[in-house]
C-alpha positions as CSV (number, residue, x, y, z in Angstrom):
1,X,0.0,0.0,0.0
2,X,1.4,3.4,-0.9
3,X,0.4,6.8,0.4
4,X,1.4,10.3,-0.5
5,X,3.3,10.7,2.8
6,X,6.1,8.3,1.5
7,X,7.2,10.9,-1.1
8,X,10.8,12.1,-0.6
9,X,10.9,15.9,0.0
10,X,13.7,18.3,-0.7
11,X,15.8,19.8,2.2
12,X,15.0,23.2,0.6
13,X,11.5,23.2,-0.8
14,X,12.1,26.4,-2.7
15,X,15.1,24.7,-4.5
16,X,14.0,21.2,-5.3
17,X,17.3,20.5,-7.2
18,X,19.5,21.6,-4.3
19,X,22.1,19.1,-3.2
20,X,24.0,19.0,0.1
21,X,27.7,19.6,-0.3
22,X,29.3,19.5,3.2
23,X,27.5,22.1,5.2
24,X,26.2,23.9,2.1
25,X,23.0,23.3,0.1
26,X,24.0,24.1,-3.5
27,X,22.3,24.6,-6.9
28,X,23.9,24.6,-10.3
29,X,23.7,28.1,-11.9
30,X,24.4,29.2,-15.5
31,X,24.7,32.7,-16.7
32,X,25.3,34.5,-20.0
33,X,28.4,36.7,-19.6
34,X,29.0,39.4,-22.3
35,X,32.4,39.6,-24.0
36,X,35.2,37.1,-24.7
37,X,35.9,34.2,-22.5
38,X,38.9,35.0,-20.1
39,X,40.6,31.8,-21.2
40,X,41.6,32.5,-24.8
41,X,41.6,28.8,-25.9
42,X,37.8,28.6,-24.9
43,X,36.7,31.5,-27.1
44,X,36.7,32.6,-30.7
45,X,37.4,35.9,-32.6
46,X,33.8,37.2,-33.0
47,X,32.6,36.0,-29.6
48,X,30.0,38.3,-28.0
49,X,29.5,36.3,-24.8
50,X,29.8,32.9,-23.2
51,X,28.0,30.7,-20.7
52,X,29.5,30.4,-17.2
53,X,28.4,27.6,-14.9
54,X,29.0,27.7,-11.1
55,X,27.6,26.4,-7.8
56,X,25.7,28.6,-5.4
57,X,24.8,27.8,-1.8
58,X,21.1,28.7,-1.2
59,X,21.8,29.1,2.5
60,X,24.8,31.5,2.6
61,X,25.1,32.7,-1.0
62,X,28.6,31.5,-1.6
63,X,29.4,31.1,-5.3
64,X,32.3,29.0,-6.6
65,X,33.2,27.3,-9.9
66,X,33.7,23.9,-8.3
67,X,32.1,22.2,-5.3
68,X,35.6,21.7,-3.8
69,X,36.1,25.4,-3.7
70,X,33.1,26.1,-1.4
71,X,34.2,27.3,2.1
72,X,34.5,24.7,4.8
73,X,31.9,26.5,6.9
74,X,28.4,27.7,6.0
75,X,27.6,30.7,8.2
76,X,23.8,30.4,7.5
77,X,23.5,26.7,8.2
78,X,20.3,26.1,10.0
């Protein structure tokens, strides 16, 4: 027998895709950045912008390019 109460719920209901990373609760973010990519080998001559992906903690707001670069502490951990 199955009931609706058995459904797994997110730790952060406003961010259903958030994943715990140490003390942080992170989401993947992608933004369009105008201009050439800062790493010349990843761009091209007529480039007007590029997509940048990063991780953002929904608790403390820390933003890093890799999960390993997130601070060891999350000041807003509840």
